[in-house]
BAPABA-282720 format. One record per residue: x, y, z of N, C-alpha, C in turn. Coordinates in pm, whole numbers, plus 32768, in hexadecimal, padded with zeros to 4 digits. Last residue first. Example, Ala and Ser with C-alpha at 12.3 -4.5 7.8 and 13.67 -1.06 7.14 Angstrom:
2
85057F1F82C485577F9682CA850A80038313
85277DC7830C84CE7E3E830C85287EB6830C
! end
This chain:
445
14C32545DD9614BE257FDD1014DE2615DD19
15022413DE3A150A24A4DE3A150B24D8DDAA
15122304DE2C148B233ADE44148A23D3DE41
161622C2DE1315C322B0DD9B153622E9DDAD
167E22EADF181699234BDEAE163F233DDE34
15B922C8E02D15EC227CDFBA160222DDDF45
15382351E0EC15C7236CE0DC1605231EE06A
143722F3E0E8144B237FE0C314DF239FE0AE
145C21E1E133141C2205E0B314402294E08A
14CD21EDE232151621ADE1C414DF21DBE13D
13FA2267E2B7147922ADE2AC14CD2271E23D
1338219EE2A81321221FE26613A42269E252
13B820DDE346139F20C2E2B913852143E26C
13B82161E43E1436213CE40014242121E36B
12A62170E47012F121EBE45A137621CCE415
126E205EE490122F20AAE424127B212BE406
13072023E57513241FDFE4F612E9202CE480
128C20C5E637131920D9E616133B209BE58F
118B2055E637119D20E3E616122D20FEE5ED
11BF1F50E69011901F66E60811A01FF6E5DB
12081F8DE79712691F4BE73F12411F60E6AD
11131FF3E7EE1188204BE7EA11F42010E78F
10731F0FE7E510501F85E79510C81FE1E783
10F21E6FE8A010F01E45E81410CA1EB8E7B7
10C71EEDE99A114B1EF3E95A11461ECDE8C7
0FA61FBFE9B00FE91F3FE9C810671F3EE972
0F3920F4EA4A0F7220A6E9DC0FA62020EA0D
0EC62165EB320E902186EAAE0EBF2128EA40
0F46212CEC180EB42136EC220E74214CEB9A
10522139EBE3101220B5EBDA0F7D20B8EBF3
10DF2227EB0F109C220DEB8F10462190EB81
121E220CEA75118B220AEA6A114F21E7EAF2
1334226CE9B412FA225FEA3912632264EA2D
13F921EDE8C91370221DE8D913482201E969
152D2233E82414E42205E8991456223AE892
165721FFE75F15CB2223E770159121EEE7F1
1774226BE6C61742222BE73E16B4225CE757
17E52230E590178D228CE5D81754223FE64E
194021E9E53418B221D1E54218672244E585
1A72222AE5D91A2821E1E573199621CFE594
1AF522D1E6801B2E224BE6731AE021F4E60F
1A5523B2E6881AD223B9E63B1B132330E628
18FE2389E6641971235DE6B219F02367E65D
17ED244DE68118502423E62018D22406E66A
16D023EEE7291751242FE73717B223F6E6D2
157A2410E77E15DE23E6E71B165E2433E734
144E23B2E82014CE23F5E825152F23BAE7C1
130523DEE854136023A1E7F313E123F1E7F2
123023AEE951129F2404E92D12FD23B5E8D3
10D223ABE9A2114A236BE97111B123D4E94A
0FF723DBEAB8100A23BEEA2A108C2377EA0A
10822493EBCE100F2462EB81103E243CEAF5
116924D3EC6310E524E4ECA0107324A3EC54
126423DAEC78122D2449EC2C119D2459EC5D
135C2365ED6012D1237DED3D12C123EDECD7
14572272ED2A143422FBED4C13AC231FED11
13CB2124ED2C14372184ED231408220EED4C
13861FD6ECFE136C2049ED5413E420A5ED4B
13DF1F28EC38134F1F2DEC5513291FA2ECAE
14C51F86EB3B14AB1F7BEBCB14161F83EBE5
15BE1F25EA44153B1F57EA6D15251F3DEB02
16F91F8AE9EB16B21F26EA38162E1F62EA6A
1790204CE976173C1FFCE91D16EB1F93E967
183C2175E97817EF211AE9CC178720D1E977
192C222CE95718FD21C1E8FD18B52156E950
199022D8EA1419202306E9C418DF2295E973
1A47230AEB0E1A022292EADF198322BEEA96
1B7223C2EAF41AE023C4EB031AA32346EAC7
1C942386EB9F1C52236DEB1F1BBC2369EB36
1DB92400EC361D2723F7EC391CF323E2EBAC
1ED323ADECF01E9E23C0EC681E0923A2EC6A
1F96244AEDF21F2823F4EDC71EFE2414ED37
20462503EE532076247AEE4320092417EE1B
1FD02617ED9D202425E8EE0A2054255AEDEF
1F10259AECAC1F11260AED0A1F5D25DBED85
1EE82541EB611F3C252CEBD71F3625AAEC2C
1DBF24E3EAB81E1D254AEAE11E69251EEB5E
1CAE24CFEA081D28247FEA131D9724E0EA38
1BE32571EA611BC124FBEA111C38249AEA10
1BFD2654EAFB1C3225D7EB2F1BFE255EEAE2
1AD626EEEA801B5826F7EAC01B7D266FEAF8
1A3D26B1E94F1A3B2696E9DD1AC926A3EA14
19A2277DE8581A172734E8881A112723E91E
184D2742E7F218B32797E82F19292745E85F
178D268FE79A17F326BDE73A18652707E77D
168725B8E7B116F725EFE7FD17672610E79D
154125E7E76715BF25C0E728162F2605E774
13FF257FE7B3147525C5E7E514F1258EE7A1
12AA2594E7951324256EE74E139725C2E783
119B2516E85211FF2580E84112762548E7F6
105824C7E82410DE248DE819113E24FFE7F9
0F3124D2E8EE0F942513E899101324BFE896
0E1023FAE8D80E7D2438E9200ED9247CE8BC
0CCD2360E90A0D3123A5E8B90D9B23E2E913
0BDA231DE9800C2422B5E9380C8E22F3E8DC
0B782401EA020B7A2381EA4A0BCA2314EA05
0C5F2512E9AC0BDF24CFE9B10BE92447E9F4
0D3625ADE9820D1E2585EA0D0C942546EA1D
0D4A2602E8810DB125A6E8B10DA0257EE943
0C8826BDE8510C7B263CE80D0CDA25D4E847
0CEC2799E8F00C6E2753E90F0C6626C8E8D1
0DC2283DE8CA0DDE27B7E8FE0D602762E90D
0D5D2931E8730DB928EAE81B0DD3285AE84A
0CB929E0E8F70C7D2963E8C80CDF2908E87E
0D402ACCE9360D152A73E9A20CDC29EEE976
0E212B7AE8D30DD92B14E8850DA52AAAE8E6
0E892C21E9910E632C5BE9110E112BFBE8BC
0EC32B74EA5E0E682BE4EA7B0E382C27E9FB
0F7C2AD2E9EA0EF72A9AEA000E922B07EA24
105A2B80E9F010202B56E9710F922B25E984
10932B99EB01106E2C10EAB410292BE9EA32
10D22A90EB3D10652AD2EB8710362B4FEB3F
11B22A60EAA411322A2AEA7610BD2A68EAC1
12812B81EA6F12582B0EEAC011CB2AE1EA98
12D42BCCE91712992BF2E99812872B74E9EB
13712C3BE7F013692BD7E85C13312C14E8DB
13812CB3E6FB13122CD9E75313032C76E7C7
144F2C4AE66C14512CDBE68313E82D06E6E8
13FC2B41E65E14742B63E6AC14762BF9E6CD
13232B59E5AD130C2B31E63913832B55E690
13A92B9FE4C113452BFAE4FB132E2BDAE58E
14442AB8E4A214862B39E4B414272BA0E4EE
137829F3E48113D429EFE4F114142A77E50B
12F52A3FE39212AB2A2FE40F13072A39E487
13CE2A32E2DE138A2AB2E2F7133E2AADE37A
1402291EE2EF146A2980E312142B2A07E331
131728B5E28B1339289DE31713A22901E345
1334290AE18212C4293DE1D312DF2929E268
141A287CE1381419290EE13313A92949E186
13BD2777E150142727A5E1AA142C283DE1AC
1308277AE07812D6276FE1021340279CE166
13BC2785DFA6135D27F3DFB7132727F2E046
1435268FDFC714842708DFD9142B2781DFED
136225E5DF82139125E8E00D13E72664E028
1282269EDEA912D7262DDECA130B263EDF58
11B6275CDEA111D92715DE27122E269ADE41
109C279DDF68112D2787DF6511502734DEEA
0F8B27C4DF820FCD27F0DF06106527E8DF0B
0F9427D0E0E40F4827CAE0680F992804DFF4
100727E5E1D81049278EE1761003278BE0F0
104428CDE2C20FE428B0E259102C2863E1EA
109228A2E41410C428A1E38A1054287CE32B
10DC2913E553107028FDE4F110A8290BE464
115A28A9E67F118028D5E5F9111228B0E596
11502907E7C7110128C2E760112028FBE6D5
124328D5E8B9121E292DE84B11CD28DEE7E4
12A328E4EA0212582892E9A2122028F0E937
13E3293AEA7A135E2966EA5113212903E9EE
14C42926EB91149328F6EB1114022921EAF8
15272970EC8B151A29D7EC2414CB29A8EBAA
156C2945EDC8150C290FED6814EB297BED01
16D1294FEE121644296AEE2C15ED292AEDC2
180A29E4EE1B17BF2969EE32172F298FEE55
18AE2AA6ED2518592AA1ED9C18142A1AEDA3
19372ADAEC3E197F2A95ECA819302A8FED2B
18832B64EB9B18BC2AE6EB6B19012A97EBD9
181B2C59EBD417E02BE7EC1C18252B63EBFA
18822D16EB2F18C52D05EBB018892C94EC02
17DA2D25EA53184B2CC9EA4C18922CB7EAD2
167B2D32EAC716F52D64EA85176D2D07EA98
16512BEDEA6416522C75EA3116262CD1EAA3
162B2AC9EA52169E2B0FEA8B16AF2B98EA4B
156F2A14E9FB15412A84EA4D15B12AD8EA87
15882928E96115D42937E9DD15A629AAEA36
144D2896E8FD14BD28EFE8E21505290CE965
1399277BE88D13D627C5E8FA1445281EE8C5
12652774E7CD12F02750E7E51323279FE85C
112E2707E73B117C274CE7A3120B2719E7AA
109C2740E60610EB26E0E653113A272CE6BD
0F8E2761E53D0FD427A4E5AB10182738E5FF
0F3B276EE3E60F612721E45B0FAF2776E4BF
0E8D2746E2DB0EA127B6E3370EBC2778E3C0
0E5D2658E25B0ECE26A8E22B0EE82724E281
0DFA2501E28B0DF3258FE2AE0E7025D8E27F
0E1123F4E2690DDE2440E1F70DD624D5E213
0E7B2349E32A0DFD238EE3460DC023D3E2CD
0F6822CEE2DC0F0D2285E3350E8322C4E33C
0FE5238DE2400FCA230AE2060F6522BCE259
0FFF245BE2FD0FA8246EE2880F8423E8E249
10BC23EAE3AC10342406E3DB0FD42417E365
119C23D8E2FE11692360E34210D92376E36F
11C024E7E2CA119E248BE25D1161240BE294
120C2535E3CB1190256AE39211622514E31D
130124AFE3D71296248BE434120F24BEE401
13902536E30F137624A6E3021304247AE35D
13982633E38313542621E3021333258EE2EA
143525F3E46313AB2621E475135D2611E3F4
152325B6E3E114DE254CE429144D2574E448
156526B2E3761554263FE31E150425D1E363
15762749E4621513276CE3FC14FB26F9E39D
164E26CAE4E715C826CBE521155E26E8E4B8
17262700E43A16F22678E44516682672E484
16CC2835E38D170F27ECE3F916DD275CE3F9
171128D0E25016BB28BAE2C4170E2875E330
176728E2E14A17802950E1A71721294AE21F
17582802E0B416DE2854E0B916EB28CAE119
184D2785E0D8182427AAE05117AE280CE051
184D2751E1EB18AE27AFE1B3188227E0E12A
177E2696E1FA17752713E24517D3277CE20D
17EB25CAE16117772612E12C17622695E177
18BC2576E20B18D825A7E184186425F9E14E
18322522E2F01894258FE2F918AD25CCE26F
179C2450E280175A24C0E2C317B72539E2C9
186323A2E227180923E0E1C517C12458E200
18D42357E31E1926239CE2BA18CE23E3E253
17F522D8E3961835234CE3D61883239CE36D
17CA220AE2E11761226EE2F6179922EBE339
18B22176E2FA189321B2E2781827221EE286
18A5210EE3FB18F82183E3E518DF21C3E35E
175520B3E46417D62099E4261820211AE402
16D320EBE5A916C220F6E519174B20F2E4D8
1683203BE6C716EF207AE67D16CE2077E5E9
15B72068E7F115D82027E77216482076E730
14E2203AE90F15582075E8D0157E2023E855
13D62096E9D31400203BE9691470207FE91D
138120BDEB1A13D720F3EAB113FF2085EA52
125D211AEBDB12BA20B7EBA5130820F6EB34
11E621B7ECF3121721CDEC6B1279215FEC49
10BD214DEDA5114C216DED9C116B218DED0B
0F9A2194EE6D0FDC2163EDF4106E218AEDFA
0E6A218EEF2A0EFC218CEF220F2D215AEE9C
0D54225BEEBA0D8F21E4EEF60E2421E3EEE3
0C5A22B3EDCA0CAD22D1EE3D0CE3224FEE76
0C782271EC6B0C322265ECEB0C922289ED5A
0C502247EB140C8A2298EB7F0C36228DEBFE
0C502105EA960C02217EEAAF0C3D21C7EB26
0D61208EE9D00D0C2087EA460CC3210BEA57
0DE920CEE8EE0DB82045E8FB0D522039E96B
0DA42208E8460DDF21B7E8AF0DA3212AE8AE
0E0022CFE7320D9B2278E7710DDF2217E7D1
0E84240CE74D0EA52380E7330E40232AE77B
0E1D2541E6C90E0B24DBE7300E34244FE6FF
0ED42663E6870E9F25E9E64E0E95257CE6B8
0E57278AE7140EC42729E7150E8D26A4E6E6
0D942857E6440D9527F5E6B00E1427A2E6A4
0D2829A6E5E70D7F2930E5DD0D7028D6E657
0CAA2A9AE5EB0C632A29E5B10CB229A8E5AC
0DD92B3EE5FB0D472B52E5F40D072ADCE5AA
0EE92B37E60D0EA12AC1E63F0E092AD3E63B
0F3C2C2CE5A50F6D2BB0E5690F182B38E591
0EC52CEFE64C0EA32CE8E5BE0EC82C60E582
0F382CB3E7430EA72CBFE7370E7C2CB0E6A6
10472CC2E709100C2C40E7290F742C44E721
10602DDAE6D210852D75E66E10412CF0E68C
10192E4DE7C60FC42E65E7500FE02DFDE6E4
10EE2DFAE85E10672DCAE88010082DDEE80B
11BC2E87E7DE11BD2DF5E7DE11332DBEE7FF
11772F8FE81511792F61E78A11762EC9E783
119C2F89E92B11172FA7E8F3110F2F77E862
12AE2F56E93C124F2EF6E97211C32F0CE939
13193041E8C213362FBDE88C12CF2F56E8BB
12C1310AE96C1294310AE8E012A83081E8A1
126A307DEAAF12C330C0EA51128A30B8E9C4
11E6300DEB8011993064EB2711F330B2EAC8
12AB2F75EC00122B2F37EBDB11DC2F8AEB78
139E2FBBEC64138B2FC6EBD413062F8DEBA3
13952F8AED7313AF3013ED4813923027ECB4
13712E73ED7513062ECAEDA313182F59ED71
146A2E21ED1213EF2DF9ECCF137C2E54ECF5
151B2E87EDD315212EB9ED48149F2E9AECFF
14CB2DE8EEAC14BC2E79EEB414BF2EB7EE28
15142CEEEE4614882D08EE65146F2D9EEE6D
162B2D11EE3415DD2CFDEDBA15492D1AEDD3
16632D22EF4116812D95EEEB16342D8BEE67
16232C28EF9B15CA2C94EFC315E72D13EF72
16FC2B91EF3D167B2B86EEF8161D2BF7EF1E
18312C4DEF3A17CE2BF6EF7617492BFCEF2B
198C2C3CEED8190C2C82EEE018A12C1CEF05
1ACE2C18EF641A512BD9EF3819DD2C3CEF40
1C092C7FEEE31B9D2C90EF461B1A2C59EF0E
1CBF2B71EE3A1C8F2BFCEE461C252C07EEB3
1DBA2A9BEEC41D332AACEE8F1D0A2B3EEE9C
1E9A29E8EF241EA22A54EEC21E1B2A61EE7C
1EA329A4F0801E712982EFFB1E7329FCEFA0
1FD529C8F13A1F4A29ECF11E1F2229C1F091
209B289DF188208D2926F1571FFA2948F146
20EE278DF1A020FE27ECF20D20F6287DF1E4
20B626CDF0EA21322717F0D6214A2783F13F
1FC1266FF13B202F2610F13420B52658F12A
1F2D2759F11A1F442723F1A11FB826C0F1A2
1F30276EF0021F6C27D7F0551F8927A4F0E2
1EA72688EFB21F322699EF8A1F772700EFE4
1DA926C3F0231DF3264BF04A1E88265BF02A
1D6027AFEF9D1D7227AFF02F1DC42737F05C
1D52274CEE951DAF27B8EEB81DCA27BBEF4E
1C86268CEEA71D0C2663EE7D1D7426CDEEA3
1BB22737EEF21BDD26CCEF4B1C6C26A0EF28
1B9627D8EE0F1BC22815EE8E1BF527ABEEEF
1B402716ED571BB82766ED3D1BEF27A0EDBE
1A5626BEEDD41AC52662EDC31B4726ADEDA8
19B627A9EDCC19D6276AEE4C1A512710EE3E
19A127CBECB819E22832ED091A0F27F7ED8F
190D26E7EC7E199326F4EC4519E3275EEC8F
1823271DED01187126ABED2E18FF26AEECF5
17BC27F6EC7017F1280BECF718492798ED25
17592777EB8D17CB27D1EB80180E27E4EC07
167D26F0EC0016EB26A6EBC5176926FAEBB5
163127A3ED36160E2768ECB516892723EC7B
15D027B4EE8D163927AFEE2716032771EDA8
14F227BDEF301568280CEF5715D02814EEE8
14372714EED1140B279DEEEB148027F8EF0B
14B82620EECD14AF266AEE4E147526F6EE60
15B125D5EFB9152225E3EF9D15122643EF29
16CC2519EF4216912595EF7615FA258EEF62
17E92451EF4C17572453EF4D172824D7EF87
18F623C5EEA818C6243BEEEF18302443EEDE
19BF22AFEEB1193922DEEE8F19182356EEE6
1AEB2237EE3B1AAF2297EE961A2722C2EE61
1BA02113EE331B34215CEDF21AF521B7EE5B
1CFC20BAEE0E1C8220CEEE5C1C1B2115EE04
1E3D2038EE221DC52044EDCE1D49204FEE26
1F102001EEC61F242066EE5E1EAC207AEE03
1EC51F3CEF781F071FB3EFAD1F152023EF46
1D871EDFEEEB1E071EBCEF271E481F3FEF51
1C7C1F40EEFE1C991EC2EEBA1D1E1E8BEEEB
1B9A1FEAEFC31C281FCCEFB01C3B1F42EF73
1ABB20E9EFA81AC8205AEF921B582038EF6E
1A3D21DCF0691ABA21B4F0291ABF211DF022
194922C6F05F195E2237F07519DA2211F025
18D423F2F0F5193023ADF09C1939231AF0C4
17E224FAF0EE18242489F12E18792443F0C6
17362624F128179C25DFF0DA17D0256CF12C
16A926CDF1C816622689F15C16C3264AF0F7
170126A3F325170C26E4F2A216D1268CF235
159E2676F34D161126CAF32C168F2690F36A
149825F1F2FA151125B3F332158A2606F30A
13B9263CF27C13CD2677F301144B2641F343
139F25ABF19B13D02633F18913DC267EF20D
141E245BF1BC13B924C0F1D513F2254CF1CA
146A2367F0F914B423D8F1301450244AF143
148E2209F0AA143D227EF0CA149222E9F10C
150E2142EF9414FA2168F02014A421E5F02F
154B2113EE9114CF20D7EEC214B020FEEF52
1646217EEE6915D121CAEE3A154E2192EE6F
16E720ADEEC916E4212CEF111667217BEEEB
16B51FF0EE0016901FD2EE8A16882052EEDC
17212071ED2216922051ED2516632036EDB3
182F2077ED7017E520F5ED62174E20DCED64
18641F5DED6D18761FADEDE71826202EEDE0
183D1F20EC6217E81EE1ECC717ED1F2FED4B
19121FB9EBF618861FD7EBD518261F9CEC3B
19F31F3AEC6719D91FC7EC8219471FEBEC66
19DA1E3AEBF719D71E49EC8819B61EDAECAE
19FA1E79EAE919791E44EB18196D1E52EBB0
1B051ED1EAF11A9C1F2BEAC21A141EFBEAF3
1B941DEEEB491B881E63EBA11B1E1EC5EB74
1BCA1D0BEABB1B471D13EAFC1B311D95EB48
1CCE1D25EA5F1C631D12E9FD1BD81D25EA3A
1D7A1D33EB401D571DADEAF41CE11D9BEA97
1CF91C59EC4A1D531C7BEBDD1D221CF3EB8D
1C491C48ED111C4D1BD5ECB71CA41BF2EC3D
1C171CAFEE3D1C7F1CC4EDD91C8B1C46ED85
1AF51D45EED01B421CCFEEA41BA71CF5EE3A
1B141E55EFBA1ADD1E1EEF3E1B311DA6EF13
1ABD1ECEF0EF1B1F1E7EF0A71ADB1E3DF02F
1A662018F1471A3D1F92F11F1AB21F4DF0D8
1A1E2122F2201A8320D1F1DE1A492048F1BF
19932269F221198421DAF23B19E8218CF1E8
198B2390F2AF19E02349F25019D922B5F275
18A9249BF2E518CB240DF2F7192923E0F289
192F25E8F31818D62587F2DA190424F9F2F7
194826C7F427198C2661F3D7192825FFF39B
18D3281AF40618DF279CF44E191D2736F3EF
18842977F42918D0290AF3EC18D5288FF446
172B29CDF47F17BD29D9F49018042965F44B
162C29FDF37E165E29C2F3F916F529D8F406
152F2AC7F2FC15BB2A9FF2F315EC2A71F37C
14052A8AF278143F2AA6F2FB14CD2A6EF2FD
13142B0AF19513902AC0F1AC13C82AEAF233
11AC2AEBF1B0122A2B34F1AA129E2AD3F1AE
104D2B22F1A210C02ACBF18B113D2B21F184
0EF12B18F1EE0F742B57F1F90FE22AF3F1E0
0E0B2A8DF1F30E272AD6F1770EAF2B1BF17B
0E8D29A3F2CD0E1429CFF2880E372A11F205
0FC829B9F2CA0F6529C5F3350EE629FEF2F8
10F92932F2781073294DF2461012294DF2BC
12482964F23C11E22960F2A5115D2986F267
136428CBF1DD12EC290AF1A5127B28F6F209
14AA2909F262142928C4F26A13C02912F21D
15F228F2F1FA157C2948F1FF14FE28F4F1FE
16ED289BF1B716C52899F244164D28F5F25B
172028BEF0B1172D2836F0E3170B282AF178
171729CEF08B16A5297FF05D16A828F1F095
180F2A37F0DB179D2A3CF137172A29E1F10D
194729BDF0B718CA29CEF06A185129C4F0C6
1A1729A5F1721A242A03F102199F2A21F0C1
19CB28DBF22019DD2961F25619E029C9F1E6
19CD2807F16B194E282FF1A8195928BBF1E4
1AE227FCF1361A822819F0CA19FD2848F103
1B4A27B6F2301B702835F1F21B0B285DF186
1AE026B7F24C1AB12720F2A61AD427AAF270
1B7C263AF1881AEA2640F1781AAE26ACF1D1
1C76264CF2021C5D2697F1871BC726A2F16A
1C55259AF2D81C682628F2F41C4D267EF278
1C4024ABF2451BD224D6F29A1BDD256CF2BA
1D3B24A3F1CE1CC424ADF17A1C4D24DDF1CC
1DD72481F2B31DE524FCF2641D6D250FF209
1D802382F2FE1D6C23F3F35A1D772478F30F
1DD422E7F2211D4622F5F23F1D2C236DF29B
1EA4230AF1261EA62323F1B61E162345F1E0
1ED12222F0251E7B228BF05B1E8B2292F0F3
1FB221E4EF1C1F8E21C8EFA81F43223EEFE5
1F1D21D8EDD21F812208EE301F5421EBEEBE
1E04223AED221E7C21E6ED201EE62227ED77
1CAB2233ED221D222273ED5A1D95220FED5A
1B8C2277EC671BF32216EC861C6E2263ECB6
1A63230FECD31AEA2320EC9C1B4022AAECC5
190E2375ECB219712310ECD119F6232AEC8D
17F52416ED4918652419ECEB18CE23B4ED14
169E242EED71171623E3ED93177C23F3ED23
158F24C8EE0C15E624C6ED97166B248AEDC2
143D247FEE7814CB2492EE8C1514249BEE06
13332443EEF7135224A9EE9313E324D4EEA6
12F0239EEFC2132A235FEF4C134F23C4EEDF
12722427F08C12FA23F8F0A7133A23AEF030
11BF254BF00911CD24C8F047125D249BF04D
118E2628EF7B11B82640F00511C925BCF050
113825BFEE8811BB25FFEE8E11E82627EF1A
10912485EEE8109B250AEEAE11252547EEBE
1081239AEF70109C2392EEE210AF241BEEA1
103423BBF07510C223A0F05D10E6239CEFC9
0F4A24CFF0600F73244BF08C10032434F061
0EFE25B6EFED0EE225AAF07B0F032520F0B1
0F4425DBEEEB0ED22585EF040EA82583EF96
0F96271AEE640FB426AEEEC20F372660EEE2
0F6827F2EDCA0F4B2770ED8C0F6926FCEDEA
0FB428C4EE6F0F2A28C0EE3E0F05283BEDFD
10C32894EE9C10642893EF0D0FD52882EEDC
112628BCED9C112D2836EDD810CD282BEE4D
10FA29D1ED8E10B22977ED3410B428E9ED6A
11AF2A28EE4E11202A3CEE6510CD29E5EE09
12A229EBEDD7127A29A4EE5011E429B2EE6A
12982AA3ED0112A82A14ECE7127A29C2ED60
128A2B97ED8112162B6CED31121E2AD7ED13
130F2B6AEECF131C2B90EE42129C2B65EDFA
128B2BDAF00712A32B71EFA612C02BAFEF1E
13302CCAF0E312C42C9EF08A12ED2C26F036
13902C8FF22713C72CAAF1A2135F2C77F13F
13692CDCF37B13282CC4F2FB137F2CEBF285
139D2CFEF47E13EE2C9BF43913C02C87F3A9
12E32DB1F4D5136F2DD7F4E513CC2D78F49B
11EE2D39F4BB12192D8EF44C12AA2DB9F45A
11962BFDF4FA11E62C66F53612222CBCF4C7
10512BAAF48E10E02BA0F47711252C17F4B9
0F492B38F5640F852B9FF50E101B2B8AF501
! end
């Protein structure tokens, strides 16, 4: 039995991960379910101060020192006392400025290929790759049950503040931290609110008779070990510029334009017009959760009826309506699946899987910023593929990010028990061609 004196309930997001865990190293409770953020650092780094600043971050955010305890049908979070995370040092080759981007990418891929068990508190570690005295790459690694992509930006912001404050002999200028358990308490207190009841009714009605569109796999689903590989690519800057321009013209967002293009891609391949595509939403509601570290993201199945669309702009309008309705009724996927228990059936068959579309749009802190005596630059433009990387529990994840430096950075994570790389490469090429076709001004009417 779990010691109830130490019990903090799971969030709905964590409970869903528990229910889909494979019970092996490939699932969300396994040692490959990690999230890695990378930053280039310019300036001389005091390693001891960096180590102390990392400990400050772990003390500030309880989620980074919280175990998930599962005992049969019981599960809870168990908050541990503050402790110092590992800071590993590596020397990276210095072949000159022209090669530093590739060196940084190879370094991050190597870090992502490692393991990090969710019982290894604190659930944050750092690897500092030093090129020379004024150039380094910092990789922050967290178990994904403790932190999401948004959280990693909060962690980095706080780390930079603590480091600068320690170097200057002053307290860090940070507001009081709220904790993930506060969000869990809010979630439970509002489970039967008018808003939550209306949202559950919306998903029940919207997904009635619907199925997430299944992507046919190369291999038959079977139990056994597998990893997640990552294929990365770059779409030309003309596509980024055209996406942004069309989003503005149609009073939509780049995500809506890219989702419409992806739906067009699926319709061309399948002939289907009633399509459900899952995506991730940040889950940062209410707004006071924006600075909390934890697992907030929600998987949201977006259903769009493409029948009788007159042109691509018409389709964008339908996607816009779908998205705005979904945003207003956002719920954790555990709540959604309870209202539409069959929506995933087609995508978990023996020769099928789901492909999630994720478009990163939110601004990232420390994308390029001087804090104290160090300059931090987020490493977002990653183009080097990796045979083993951070795990996704199943299927495929198509990620797109509009890069201010040019182009659309793309990636497809895929589980090797279901797909071979050549299929994934073809999927990326086909989508790119569809995007070119729909964004070509001569094709718009």
